C-alpha positions in Angstrom: 83.9 -118.6 126.7 84.7 -120.6 123.6 81.7 -122.9 124.3 79.4 -119.9 124.8 80.6 -118.4 121.5 80.0 -121.6 119.7 76.5 -121.9 121.0 75.8 -118.3 120.0 77.2 -118.9 116.5 75.0 -122.0 116.1 72.0 -120.1 117.3 72.6 -117.3 114.8 73.1 -119.7 111.9 69.8 -121.5 112.9 68.0 -118.1 113.0 69.3 -117.1 109.6 68.2 -120.5 108.1 64.7 -120.0 109.5 64.6 -116.5 108.1 65.1 -117.7 104.5 63.1 -121.0 104.8 60.1 -121.1 102.5 56.8 -120.4 104.0 54.3 -123.2 103.1 50.7 -122.4 102.6 48.2 -124.1 104.9 46.3 -127.0 103.4 42.5 -126.9 102.8 41.8 -128.7 106.0 43.7 -126.0 107.9 41.8 -123.3 106.0 38.4 -125.1 106.1 36.7 -122.7 108.5 37.8 -119.6 106.6 36.4 -120.7 103.2 33.6 -118.4 102.1 30.6 -119.7 100.1 30.8 -118.4 96.6 27.8 -116.7 95.0 25.3 -119.1 93.5 25.6 -119.7 89.7 23.0 -118.1 87.4 20.1 -120.3 86.3 19.1 -120.1 82.7 15.9 -120.7 80.8 16.2 -123.5 78.2 14.2 -124.7 75.3 14.4 -128.5 74.8 14.1 -130.4 71.5 12.2 -133.5 72.5 13.5 -135.4 69.4 17.1 -135.1 70.4 16.9 -135.0 74.2 16.7 -137.7 76.8 15.6 -137.5 80.4 17.9 -139.5 82.7 16.1 -140.5 85.9 19.0 -141.4 88.2 18.5 -143.6 91.2 15.0 -142.7 92.2 14.9 -146.0 94.1 13.1 -147.0 97.3 16.3 -147.7 99.4 17.5 -144.1 98.9 14.4 -142.1 98.3 12.2 -142.5 101.3 11.2 -140.6 104.4 13.8 -142.3 106.6 16.8 -142.0 104.2 16.3 -139.5 101.5 13.8 -136.9 102.6 15.2 -134.4 100.2 14.7 -136.8 97.4 11.1 -137.3 98.4 10.7 -133.6 98.4 11.8 -133.4 94.7 9.3 -136.0 93.5 6.3 -133.6 92.7 8.6 -131.4 90.5 10.3 -134.4 88.9 6.9 -136.0 88.2 5.9 -132.8 86.4 9.0 -133.0 84.3 8.6 -136.7 83.6 5.0 -136.2 82.5 6.0 -133.3 80.2 8.8 -135.4 78.7 6.6 -138.4 78.0 4.0 -136.1 76.6 6.5 -135.0 74.0 7.6 -138.5 73.2 11.1 -138.0 74.7 13.4 -140.9 75.6 13.3 -141.6 79.3 16.1 -143.7 80.8 16.1 -144.9 84.5 19.0 -146.1 86.6 19.6 -148.1 89.8 22.6 -149.6 91.6 23.6 -152.9 93.1 20.9 -155.6 92.6 18.1 -153.2 92.2 15.6 -153.5 89.4 12.9 -151.4 87.7 10.5 -152.6 90.4 12.6 -150.7 93.0 11.9 -147.3 91.4 9.6 -145.3 93.7 6.0 -145.5 92.5 5.5 -141.7 92.0 8.0 -141.8 89.1 8.0 -145.5 88.1 8.9 -146.5 84.5 6.3 -147.1 81.9 6.4 -149.6 79.0 9.8 -150.3 77.6 11.7 -147.3 79.1 15.3 -148.5 79.5 16.9 -149.2 82.9 20.6 -149.4 83.5 22.5 -150.5 86.6 25.8 -149.1 87.8 27.4 -147.7 90.9 27.7 -144.0 90.4 28.7 -143.2 86.9 25.8 -144.7 84.9 28.0 -145.1 81.8 30.3 -147.6 83.5 29.5 -151.2 82.6 26.2 -150.3 81.0 25.0 -149.6 77.4 23.7 -146.1 78.3 25.9 -144.4 75.7 24.7 -146.8 73.0 21.1 -146.3 74.0 21.4 -142.6 73.7 23.4 -142.5 70.4 21.2 -145.1 68.8 18.3 -142.7 69.3 20.2 -139.7 68.0 20.3 -138.0 71.4 22.3 -134.8 71.6 21.2 -133.5 75.0 20.5 -135.1 78.3 18.6 -133.8 81.3 19.9 -135.3 84.5 17.8 -135.5 87.6 18.1 -137.8 90.6 19.4 -138.5 94.0 23.0 -138.8 95.3 23.6 -135.5 93.5 27.3 -135.6 94.4 27.4 -139.2 93.1 25.2 -140.4 90.3 24.1 -136.9 89.0 27.5 -135.4 89.2 29.5 -138.2 87.6 26.9 -139.0 85.0 26.5 -135.3 84.0 30.3 -134.9 83.7 30.7 -138.0 81.6 27.8 -137.0 79.4 29.6 -133.7 78.7 32.9 -135.5 78.1 31.1 -137.8 75.6 29.9 -134.8 73.7 26.3 -134.5 74.9 24.9 -131.2 76.0 23.7 -131.4 79.6 20.8 -129.8 81.4 20.6 -130.0 85.2 17.4 -128.7 86.9 18.6 -127.9 90.4 15.1 -128.6 91.8 15.3 -132.2 90.4 18.5 -133.3 92.3 19.0 -134.2 95.9 21.5 -135.5 98.5 21.2 -136.7 102.0 22.9 -133.5 103.1 22.2 -130.2 101.5 25.9 -129.4 101.1 26.2 -132.3 98.7 23.7 -130.5 96.5 25.5 -127.2 96.8 28.8 -128.7 96.0 27.4 -130.5 92.9 25.8 -127.3 91.5 29.1 -125.4 92.1 31.1 -128.1 90.4 28.8 -128.4 87.4 29.0 -124.6 87.0 32.7 -124.4 87.3 34.3 -127.7 86.1 37.2 -127.0 83.7 36.3 -128.0 80.2 32.8 -129.1 81.1 31.0 -126.0 82.4 30.4 -124.6 78.9 28.4 -127.8 78.0 26.3 -127.8 81.2 23.2 -125.6 81.7 21.8 -125.2 85.2 18.1 -124.4 85.3 14.8 -125.3 87.1 12.0 -127.5 85.9 9.7 -124.5 85.5 12.3 -122.7 83.4 12.3 -125.5 80.8 10.2 -125.4 77.7 9.5 -128.3 75.3 
């Protein structure tokens, strides 16, 4: 009987401890399937000052913008070419980027650089180990337009850093791409909601921009 009483007492103590134990929330992986897609952010019409604005053409390179890898990038080229032509027509600064050992010759022909348009090489954030900030500030640039592929890489990190450095940032959503569409959606959501940066970033489309 004493043994039974002891077992009962231990069981009751254990149950009481469980009753007051803190309930831990599930982590994001546990809740992944229950996450609801938020409403899309509003796009805004913008008027660009060509004298103080630069167009950043990020990673429109042959290895990542082709029909085999980067079909979504290829699909953006007509709209991006329209933007590029408009920017050049207004005498805007255009800066290109690549990664690894790529050069200007690796930019896809549809939007290839002309003349002495600058080209910088970095992994994702195009300010890292490049003179991009100096290029922009030497020209009196106050606003950057970021378009390109690897939306959740080059576009996202370069746009965030641009805002952190004090530039206003314009991102035409029809000028960015990723291998998977979710990368584009995540990028747009992040840019619209990033703490401290969202107020400096304007989401738009190429047709909603005026020069």
